[in-house]
C-alpha positions in Angstrom: 19.6 -13.7 9.0 17.7 -14.8 12.1 20.6 -16.9 13.3 23.1 -14.1 12.6 21.0 -12.0 15.0 21.0 -14.8 17.5 24.8 -15.0 17.3 25.1 -11.3 17.9 22.8 -11.4 20.9 24.9 -14.2 22.5 28.2 -12.4 21.8 26.9 -9.1 23.2 25.4 -10.6 26.4 22.8 -9.0 28.6 22.5 -5.2 29.1 24.4 -3.6 31.9 22.9 -4.3 35.3 21.1 -7.4 34.1 22.2 -10.7 35.5 23.9 -13.1 33.0 21.9 -16.3 32.5 23.5 -19.7 31.6 24.3 -19.7 27.9 21.7 -22.3 27.0 19.0 -20.0 28.6 20.3 -17.0 26.8 20.0 -18.9 23.5 16.6 -20.3 24.3 15.3 -16.8 25.3 16.7 -15.4 22.1 15.0 -18.0 19.9 11.7 -17.5 21.9 11.9 -13.8 21.1 12.4 -14.6 17.4 9.3 -16.7 17.5 7.2 -14.0 19.2 8.4 -11.3 16.8 7.6 -13.5 13.8 11.2 -13.9 12.6 10.7 -17.7 13.0 7.3 -18.8 11.6 4.9 -21.5 12.9 5.9 -24.8 11.3 9.3 -23.5 10.2 12.1 -26.1 10.4 15.3 -25.1 12.2 18.7 -25.9 10.8 20.3 -29.1 12.0 22.1 -28.9 15.4 25.5 -29.3 13.8 24.9 -26.4 11.5 23.7 -24.2 14.4 26.9 -25.1 16.3 28.9 -23.8 13.3 27.1 -20.4 13.1 26.4 -19.7 16.7 29.0 -19.1 19.5 27.8 -22.1 21.5 28.7 -25.7 21.8 26.6 -28.5 20.4 25.6 -29.5 24.0 24.5 -25.9 24.8 22.4 -25.8 21.6 20.8 -29.2 22.4 20.0 -28.0 25.9 18.5 -24.8 24.6 16.3 -26.6 22.0 15.1 -29.1 24.6 14.2 -26.2 27.0 12.1 -24.6 24.2 10.4 -28.0 23.5 9.6 -28.3 27.2 8.0 -24.9 27.0 5.9 -25.8 24.0 7.6 -23.4 21.6 9.4 -26.1 19.5 8.5 -29.6 18.4 11.4 -32.1 18.1 10.6 -35.0 15.8 13.1 -37.9 15.8 14.5 -38.4 12.4 12.8 -35.3 11.0 14.2 -32.3 12.8 13.1 -29.4 15.0 10.1 -27.2 14.1 8.4 -24.1 15.5 5.3 -25.3 17.3 1.7 -24.2 16.7 0.9 -21.4 19.1 -0.7 -22.5 22.4 -4.1 -21.2 23.2 -3.8 -18.6 26.0 -6.5 -18.5 28.7 -9.3 -16.3 27.4 -10.6 -15.0 30.7 -7.6 -14.3 32.9 -8.4 -14.0 36.6 -4.7 -13.6 37.4 -1.5 -13.0 35.6 -2.9 -9.9 33.9 0.3 -8.4 32.6 0.2 -5.2 30.6 1.6 -4.8 27.1 3.7 -1.7 26.2 0.6 0.2 25.2 -0.6 0.2 28.8 -4.1 -1.2 27.9 -4.0 -4.6 26.3 -3.0 -7.8 28.2 -0.2 -10.0 27.2 -0.9 -13.6 26.3 -0.2 -16.1 29.1 0.7 -19.8 28.6 0.9 -22.4 31.2 2.7 -25.8 31.5 2.0 -28.2 34.3 5.0 -29.6 36.1 3.3 -31.8 38.7 0.0 -32.6 40.4 0.7 -34.2 43.8 -0.6 -34.5 47.4 1.4 -32.4 49.9 1.4 -31.8 53.6 3.3 -28.6 53.4 2.6 -25.8 56.0 2.5 -22.2 54.9 0.1 -19.3 54.3 -1.9 -21.7 52.1 -2.6 -24.2 54.9 -3.4 -21.3 57.3 -5.9 -19.9 54.8 -7.5 -23.2 53.8 -7.5 -24.6 57.4 -5.9 -27.9 56.5 -2.5 -29.4 55.6 -4.1 -32.2 53.5 -3.7 -30.5 50.1 -3.1 -31.2 46.5 -0.6 -28.9 44.8 -0.6 -28.1 41.1 2.7 -26.7 40.0 2.8 -24.8 36.7 5.3 -22.8 34.7 3.7 -19.4 33.7 5.0 -18.1 30.4 4.1 -14.4 29.8 4.3 -13.7 26.0 7.3 -16.1 25.7 9.4 -13.3 27.3 8.9 -13.5 31.1 8.5 -16.7 33.0 7.5 -17.6 36.6 6.5 -20.6 38.7 3.0 -21.1 40.2 1.8 -23.4 43.0 -2.0 -23.8 43.3 -3.2 -25.4 46.6 -6.6 -27.1 46.9 -8.1 -29.0 49.9 -7.7 -32.7 49.0 -11.2 -33.5 50.2 -12.7 -31.0 47.8 -11.1 -32.4 44.6 -11.5 -36.1 44.6 -10.0 -37.6 41.5 -7.8 -34.6 40.6 -4.7 -36.8 40.9 -6.2 -38.9 38.0 -6.6 -35.9 35.7 -4.0 -35.8 32.9 -1.7 -32.8 33.7 -1.8 -31.8 30.0 -5.6 -31.1 30.4 -4.8 -28.3 32.9 -2.5 -26.4 30.5 -3.6 -23.2 28.9 -7.1 -23.3 30.4 -8.9 -21.1 32.9 -8.1 -23.5 35.8 -10.9 -22.0 38.0 -13.5 -22.7 35.3 -12.1 -26.2 35.1 -12.5 -26.7 38.8 -16.1 -25.4 38.7 -17.0 -27.7 35.8 -15.2 -30.8 37.1 -15.6 -30.5 40.9 -18.3 -27.9 41.5 -15.8 -25.5 43.2 -17.0 -22.1 42.2 -14.7 -19.1 43.0 -16.8 -16.1 43.8 -14.0 -13.7 44.9 -10.2 -13.6 44.8 -8.0 -11.4 47.0 -4.6 -10.7 45.5 -1.5 -9.7 47.5 2.1 -9.1 46.5 5.5 -9.0 48.2 9.0 -8.5 47.0 12.0 -10.6 48.3 14.3 -13.5 47.6 12.9 -16.2 45.3 12.8 -19.8 46.8 15.1 -22.5 45.5 12.1 -24.3 43.9 11.9 -21.3 41.6 15.5 -20.2 41.0 16.5 -23.7 40.0 13.9 -24.4 37.3 14.3 -20.8 35.9 18.1 -21.0 35.8 18.5 -18.1 38.2 21.2 -17.5 40.8 20.5 -18.6 44.4 20.3 -14.9 45.5 17.8 -13.8 42.9 14.9 -11.6 44.0 11.5 -11.0 42.5 7.8 -10.9 43.1 5.7 -13.2 45.2 2.1 -13.0 44.0 -0.5 -14.5 46.3 -4.1 -15.3 45.4 -6.7 -16.3 48.0 -9.8 -17.9 46.4 -13.1 -17.7 48.2 -16.3 -19.6 47.4 -19.9 -19.5 48.5 -20.6 -18.2 52.0 -17.1 -16.8 52.2 -15.5 -20.3 52.4 -11.8 -20.5 51.5 -11.4 -22.9 48.6 -8.0 -22.3 47.0 -4.7 -20.6 47.5 -2.2 -19.8 44.7 1.2 -18.3 44.9 3.4 -17.4 41.9 6.9 -16.2 41.8 8.4 -14.0 39.0 11.9 -12.7 38.7 12.3 -8.9 38.6 12.3 -7.0 35.4 9.0 -8.1 33.9 6.0 -6.2 32.6 3.5 -4.4 34.8 1.0 -6.6 36.6 -2.7 -5.5 37.1 -4.0 -6.2 40.6 -7.4 -6.0 42.1 -10.3 -8.1 43.2 -12.2 -9.9 40.5 -15.7 -11.3 41.0 -17.8 -13.7 38.9 
């Protein structure tokens, strides 16, 4: 029944006015929705890839690519020789400073899941270097998954001199945690205030590529300036989200 609905979704395509994604992303998004809605349960084993290729209007290669995409996002677990299973739900950050997206009821917040792509030193100029007063930075790039339905890319910039040893931290330990609390505990960097700013415009290639969007895709640029004791700038984060997502709650937040 679930896979009949998936086949119908692939055949129907996106609603009018919505850009058509590559087929493997259409399939992975449809499976993600089935997981969120409870149609596919935690621990449930998916049919073999060959069987999926027979019931879905997609090639074996497209199905494999979609399943690998979901495994990378933490929604599926692929066990060699055993099959593909719905993963245990990730723990969403309990105290969101940012990415406070509203559910349809207009009151509750949607769960947010993060996956670290890289932690690396950079010498990249931009509003982050202007704010922090240095180009000697460490950038933490993360995939931001809102309720398994809306995905963006985030880059967190930190002064290299303030976070000695961050490059030795396992990237996995930075996933699905309040990263500002992590920085306070590990490096004594306490964020006392954050200013949030937003702008709309074209998404950079570093975002459209990983998200499978066209080169002319537009969306939201969400900037977060972190300030510590005595008004000292200590972090700069920017996240990009494609258009069409849930409403985002903005405003300063203090410890």
